[in-house]
Every structure is written in C-alpha cells, then in structure tokens.
N, C-alpha and C positions, 0 to 999 in steps of 0.2 A: 607763330611759331608754332602753333598747335596743327596749322596744316601740313607745315615742313615734316614733322615728326609723326603724322600719320602716313606721308607719301614716303617717309623712310621706313614705316614698319612695313608696309605692302611691299617696297623695294627690296628689304631684308629678307623676306619668305619667300619672294619671288628667286632670290638670288639661293635661298637655300634647295627650294627644290628645283630650279632650272640651273644645272652646274655650270652652262654653257652653250655655245652653239657654233654651227659649220658657216663659213662664207666660202663660197666658191669664187674664185680669182683667175682672170687669164693673164699668164705667163708667157713674154714674147721668146722663144729660143733662137729663131734666125732673123733676121730680118734684112734681106738683101735685094735691095729694089722692088721688084715684082714679085719675088718670092717672100712668101712671109709663112712661119710656123709658130704656132703658139701651141700650149698647152695648159688644160684648167687643171686646176690645184684647189683641193680641200684645205681650207685652216681653220682650227679649233682656236676659237675666242673662248677660254673659261676663268673661272676664278676660284679661288680655295671656299670652301664649304663655310669656314669661321668667318669669312668676308661678309655672308648674308646674316650673320649672326650679330657680328659687331654693327652694321646697320641698322637690323631692327633694335638693337640696343639701345642705340643711340637716338632713334624715334619715339623709344618709350620714354628715355628720358627727357626730351624736349617735350613731350606730350604732359608728361608729369610735373615738369618745371613750369610750363605755362598755367595748369589747374593751379599749384600753389599761389603765383604771383596773383591770378583771378582773384581768388576767396580772401 
C-alpha cells in the first residue's frame, strides 16, 4: 500500500503541474474509392486541477495509514 501511495502522490503532483496534453488524430472526411481526403485534428485531453490534489491526498492517506499499521 505504501508503494501505491507514493505512486499516487507523484501522479497527483504531476496532474497539478501538467493540466493536460494534445493528441493529434486523423479524421477521414471523404473516402470515395481511390480518392481519400483526411484532416488532422488536435484534441485536448485535460483534467481539472483539483483532481490532481485529490489523487495526491489519497496517496498521502495510503502512506500514512501504512505507517500506522506497521508500527
């Protein structure tokens, strides 16, 4: 559980600092036999900043609860 908690803390901090990323996709507009027209689109994949905080707090809770059980 301690390892999972540390991973969640790191992921939560990364989510707060990096709010999302762009992904480039190809979208077919016309596909008529030998003629094919496609368009490249940029899509933003993001998450709210508070979600990173929640993930980090969950990781802290797991690390702290793991220390209490081990003591």
